[in-house]
C-alpha positions as CSV (number, residue, x, y, z in Angstrom):
1,X,-13.0,15.2,-11.0
2,X,-10.5,13.0,-9.2
3,X,-8.7,13.9,-5.9
4,X,-5.6,12.4,-4.4
5,X,-4.3,12.2,-0.8
6,X,-1.6,14.6,0.2
7,X,1.0,11.8,0.0
8,X,0.5,11.5,-3.7
9,X,2.2,13.9,-6.1
10,X,-0.3,14.4,-8.9
11,X,2.4,15.7,-11.2
12,X,4.4,12.4,-10.9
13,X,1.4,10.2,-12.0
14,X,1.8,11.2,-15.6
15,X,5.5,10.1,-15.5
16,X,4.8,6.5,-14.7
17,X,6.8,4.1,-17.0
18,X,6.4,0.6,-18.1
19,X,8.9,-1.5,-16.3
20,X,8.3,-5.1,-17.5
21,X,6.0,-7.8,-18.5
22,X,5.3,-11.3,-17.1
23,X,5.0,-13.9,-19.8
24,X,4.6,-17.7,-19.4
25,X,5.1,-20.2,-22.3
26,X,1.9,-22.3,-22.8
27,X,1.5,-25.5,-24.6
28,X,-0.7,-25.1,-27.7
29,X,-3.5,-27.3,-26.3
30,X,-3.1,-26.8,-22.6
31,X,-6.7,-26.4,-21.3
32,X,-5.4,-25.3,-17.8
33,X,-3.7,-22.2,-19.0
34,X,-5.2,-20.2,-21.9
35,X,-3.2,-17.0,-21.4
36,X,-6.4,-15.4,-20.0
37,X,-5.5,-13.1,-17.1
38,X,-8.6,-12.3,-15.0
39,X,-7.2,-10.8,-11.8
40,X,-4.0,-9.9,-10.0
41,X,-3.1,-9.1,-6.4
42,X,-0.2,-8.0,-4.2
43,X,0.4,-9.5,-0.7
44,X,0.1,-7.0,2.1
45,X,3.8,-7.3,3.0
46,X,4.9,-7.1,-0.6
47,X,6.4,-10.6,-0.6
48,X,4.3,-12.0,-3.4
49,X,2.5,-11.0,-6.6
50,X,-0.3,-13.3,-7.8
51,X,-2.3,-13.5,-10.9
52,X,-4.8,-15.8,-12.5
53,X,-2.6,-17.2,-15.3
54,X,-5.3,-19.2,-17.1
55,X,-8.4,-21.1,-16.7
56,X,-7.5,-22.8,-13.4
57,X,-3.9,-21.8,-12.5
58,X,-2.8,-19.1,-10.1
59,X,0.8,-18.2,-10.2
60,X,2.6,-16.8,-7.2
61,X,5.9,-14.9,-7.8
62,X,8.2,-13.3,-5.2
63,X,7.9,-9.5,-6.0
64,X,11.6,-9.0,-5.3
65,X,12.4,-11.5,-8.1
66,X,10.2,-9.5,-10.5
67,X,11.9,-6.2,-9.7
68,X,15.3,-7.9,-10.1
69,X,14.4,-9.3,-13.5
70,X,13.0,-5.9,-14.5
71,X,16.3,-4.2,-13.7
72,X,15.5,-3.0,-10.3
73,X,13.0,-0.6,-8.8
74,X,13.0,2.6,-10.7
75,X,15.0,1.2,-13.6
76,X,14.3,2.5,-17.1
77,X,15.1,-1.0,-18.5
78,X,11.9,-2.8,-19.4
79,X,11.4,-6.1,-20.9
80,X,9.3,-9.3,-20.7
81,X,10.1,-11.7,-17.8
82,X,9.6,-15.3,-18.8
83,X,8.9,-17.4,-15.7
84,X,9.9,-21.0,-15.4
85,X,7.0,-23.5,-15.3
86,X,7.0,-25.3,-12.0
87,X,4.1,-27.8,-12.0
88,X,2.4,-27.9,-8.6
89,X,-1.1,-29.1,-7.9
90,X,-2.4,-27.2,-5.0
91,X,-0.4,-29.2,-2.4
92,X,3.3,-28.9,-3.3
93,X,5.4,-27.9,-0.3
94,X,7.2,-24.7,-0.5
95,X,9.8,-24.0,2.2
96,X,8.9,-21.2,4.6
97,X,11.4,-18.4,4.6
98,X,12.5,-16.8,1.4
99,X,9.4,-16.7,-1.0
100,X,9.5,-19.3,-3.8
101,X,7.8,-19.1,-7.1
102,X,5.1,-21.6,-7.5
103,X,1.6,-22.3,-8.9
104,X,-1.8,-23.4,-7.5
105,X,-4.3,-25.4,-9.4
106,X,-7.7,-24.2,-8.2
107,X,-9.7,-26.7,-10.2
108,X,-11.9,-24.2,-12.0
109,X,-11.8,-20.8,-13.7
110,X,-10.4,-18.2,-11.2
111,X,-12.2,-14.8,-11.2
112,X,-11.0,-13.2,-7.9
113,X,-7.9,-13.1,-5.8
114,X,-7.1,-11.6,-2.4
115,X,-4.2,-11.9,0.1
116,X,-5.0,-11.9,3.8
117,X,-2.7,-12.0,6.9
118,X,-3.7,-12.1,10.6
119,X,-3.1,-9.8,13.4
120,X,-2.9,-11.8,16.7
121,X,-4.9,-9.3,18.9
122,X,-7.8,-9.3,16.4
123,X,-10.1,-12.1,17.7
124,X,-13.0,-13.8,15.9
125,X,-16.3,-12.0,16.1
126,X,-17.9,-15.3,17.0
127,X,-17.9,-15.4,20.8
128,X,-19.8,-18.7,21.3
129,X,-17.0,-21.0,19.9
130,X,-13.9,-21.5,22.0
131,X,-12.3,-24.1,19.8
132,X,-11.3,-23.6,16.2
133,X,-9.8,-25.9,13.7
134,X,-7.5,-23.3,12.3
135,X,-5.3,-20.9,14.3
136,X,-3.8,-18.5,11.9
137,X,-0.4,-17.1,13.0
138,X,1.0,-13.7,12.3
139,X,3.7,-15.2,10.0
140,X,1.0,-17.0,7.9
141,X,-0.1,-15.7,4.5
142,X,-3.4,-16.7,3.0
143,X,-4.7,-16.5,-0.6
144,X,-8.4,-16.5,-1.3
145,X,-9.5,-17.5,-4.8
146,X,-13.0,-16.9,-6.2
147,X,-14.1,-19.5,-8.7
148,X,-16.5,-19.9,-11.6
149,X,-18.5,-22.6,-9.8
150,X,-19.4,-20.2,-6.9
151,X,-16.8,-21.7,-4.5
152,X,-14.1,-19.8,-2.6
153,X,-10.9,-21.7,-1.8
154,X,-8.5,-20.5,0.9
155,X,-4.8,-21.5,0.5
156,X,-1.7,-21.3,2.6
157,X,0.6,-19.3,0.3
158,X,3.9,-20.8,1.6
159,X,2.8,-24.5,1.4
160,X,0.2,-24.4,-1.3
161,X,-2.1,-26.3,1.0
162,X,-5.9,-25.9,0.6
163,X,-7.2,-24.9,4.0
164,X,-10.9,-24.0,3.5
165,X,-13.6,-24.5,0.8
166,X,-16.5,-22.0,1.2
167,X,-19.5,-23.0,-0.8
168,X,-22.5,-20.8,-0.2
169,X,-22.5,-18.7,-3.4
170,X,-24.7,-20.1,-6.2
171,X,-22.9,-18.3,-9.1
172,X,-19.5,-17.0,-10.1
173,X,-17.5,-15.2,-7.4
174,X,-16.3,-12.1,-9.1
175,X,-14.3,-10.4,-6.4
176,X,-12.8,-10.9,-3.0
177,X,-11.5,-8.4,-0.4
178,X,-10.1,-8.9,3.1
179,X,-10.7,-6.3,5.8
180,X,-7.4,-4.3,6.1
181,X,-7.4,-4.5,10.0
182,X,-5.9,-8.1,10.0
183,X,-9.1,-9.6,11.4
184,X,-9.3,-12.1,8.5
185,X,-12.9,-11.0,7.7
186,X,-13.4,-11.7,4.0
187,X,-16.1,-10.3,1.7
188,X,-17.0,-12.0,-1.6
189,X,-19.0,-10.4,-4.4
190,X,-20.9,-12.7,-6.8
191,X,-23.1,-12.9,-9.8
192,X,-25.8,-14.3,-7.5
193,X,-26.5,-10.7,-6.6
194,X,-25.1,-11.0,-3.1
195,X,-22.0,-10.1,-1.0
196,X,-21.2,-12.6,1.8
197,X,-19.0,-11.9,4.8
198,X,-16.8,-14.7,6.1
199,X,-14.9,-15.0,9.4
200,X,-11.7,-17.1,8.6
201,X,-10.8,-17.0,12.3
202,X,-14.0,-18.8,12.9
203,X,-13.1,-21.6,10.5
204,X,-14.6,-19.7,7.6
205,X,-18.0,-19.3,9.1
206,X,-20.3,-17.1,6.9
207,X,-21.5,-14.3,9.3
208,X,-23.6,-12.2,7.0
209,X,-25.3,-12.1,3.6
210,X,-25.7,-8.6,2.0
211,X,-28.6,-8.4,-0.5
212,X,-28.8,-4.8,-1.6
213,X,-27.9,-5.4,-5.3
214,X,-30.6,-6.2,-7.9
215,X,-28.1,-7.4,-10.4
216,X,-24.6,-9.0,-10.6
217,X,-22.1,-7.6,-8.0
218,X,-18.7,-6.9,-9.6
219,X,-16.4,-5.9,-6.8
220,X,-16.2,-4.4,-3.3
221,X,-13.7,-2.5,-1.1
222,X,-13.2,-1.7,2.6
223,X,-12.4,1.8,3.9
224,X,-8.9,2.0,5.4
225,X,-10.3,1.5,9.0
226,X,-12.5,-1.5,8.0
227,X,-15.7,0.3,9.2
228,X,-17.3,0.8,5.8
229,X,-17.8,-1.6,2.9
230,X,-18.7,-0.3,-0.6
231,X,-19.6,-2.4,-3.6
232,X,-20.5,-1.9,-7.3
233,X,-22.5,-4.0,-9.7
234,X,-24.5,-4.1,-12.9
235,X,-27.2,-1.6,-13.5
236,X,-25.0,1.3,-12.4
237,X,-25.5,0.3,-8.8
238,X,-23.2,1.4,-5.9
239,X,-23.9,0.4,-2.4
240,X,-22.4,1.1,1.0
241,X,-22.8,-0.6,4.4
């Protein structure tokens, strides 16, 4: 039996309506985009919607543009939104300010996506290092992508620049999740039967490996206060730390 927080009106859930569809024209033999959507994510501030558009490509679309093309929030007019193809190769500069639609070529099949943003007063948990290569500002938005080759690539959403390449997993990274407290602690779930915890404020240092699963790990989620992490995997396994 499902339960909902007080802020959710259970009677309204059944009235949810289809508001639109995102479609992208694809060349017949384009190996980079096979119309295979594996994962989607919203930016915490609602500025961007991202999805794994194909084998290697992640598309970032301003959510306000989606709503406008769908007829506005709460509109009953639904229809497909065909997005323009803007070829960017993981390094195209997108002006900071109003969000711009663009794509990122991750170099391999993308299985997991997660947005992260920093809170200035949340310091790195690593107390022994005083200097860091990256100092993430409050106005910076990051996108983590989990890849087929076990790598995790961290991108600057506004510029499309690759910032970090995390390489400790030995199999597909199925899922990614940032702690909701703005600390930029990232957890990755993998087919190598582990979850790994990364501190992006410490230049992506891996701070912990969680090995409770006996089979593939499919996904994980933090509690709202970031104090508890739950994960699920093959073999009907559920774990909490």
